[in-house]
C-alpha positions in Angstrom: 9.7 163.2 -100.0 10.6 159.5 -99.2 11.9 157.1 -102.0 11.3 153.8 -102.4 14.7 152.6 -100.9 14.8 155.2 -97.6 10.8 153.7 -96.8 12.2 149.6 -97.3 15.0 150.6 -94.8 12.4 152.0 -92.3 9.7 149.0 -92.5 11.9 146.5 -92.8 15.6 147.3 -91.3 17.6 143.8 -91.7 17.3 143.7 -95.7 16.1 140.9 -97.3 14.7 142.4 -100.2 15.4 143.9 -104.3 13.2 146.7 -105.5 13.0 147.7 -108.8 11.2 150.9 -109.9 9.7 153.0 -107.9 6.4 150.3 -107.8 5.5 148.4 -104.6 5.0 145.6 -107.9 8.9 146.2 -108.5 9.7 144.9 -104.5 10.7 140.7 -104.6 11.1 139.7 -100.5 13.6 137.4 -100.4 14.5 137.0 -97.1 11.7 139.0 -94.8 8.3 138.8 -94.4 6.6 140.9 -97.2 4.8 143.8 -96.5 1.3 144.1 -97.8 0.8 147.5 -100.6 -0.5 149.7 -98.0 1.5 149.1 -95.0 4.0 149.9 -98.4 2.4 153.0 -99.7 1.5 154.5 -95.3 5.5 154.4 -94.9 5.8 156.9 -97.6 3.4 159.4 -95.2 5.2 158.2 -91.9 8.6 158.0 -93.2 9.5 162.4 -92.9 8.1 161.8 -88.6 10.2 158.4 -88.6 13.8 160.5 -89.9 12.4 163.1 -87.1 12.2 161.1 -84.0 15.7 159.0 -85.6 17.7 162.0 -85.7 16.2 163.7 -82.1 17.7 159.9 -80.4 20.9 160.5 -81.8 21.3 163.7 -81.1 20.4 162.5 -77.4 22.0 159.7 -77.1 25.6 162.1 -78.4 24.5 164.7 -76.1 24.5 162.0 -73.0 27.8 160.1 -73.5 29.3 163.6 -74.1 27.6 165.3 -70.8 28.6 161.5 -69.4 32.6 161.9 -70.9 32.6 165.4 -69.4 33.9 167.4 -72.8 31.5 169.0 -75.2 31.4 168.7 -79.0 33.9 170.7 -80.5 36.8 168.5 -77.7 35.3 165.2 -79.1 36.2 166.8 -83.0 40.0 167.1 -81.4 40.3 164.1 -80.0 38.4 162.0 -83.6 41.0 164.2 -85.6 
């Protein structure tokens, strides 16, 4: 289950807010467009699917880069060690 900081990171990726606690009322929007309480609450239901999508994209991007370089993941680890 997602927490407040994860949901806010998904909904407002550039930051600009301060959250105290796990309730919408604890969020202070400083330098961003405020979201509604309904958007915040819906974000908890959306987070897991969004996170899975982000991880799948990162994995796909990594595989494409390795293919472009013509090396395996193990070979890349050797280069970075």
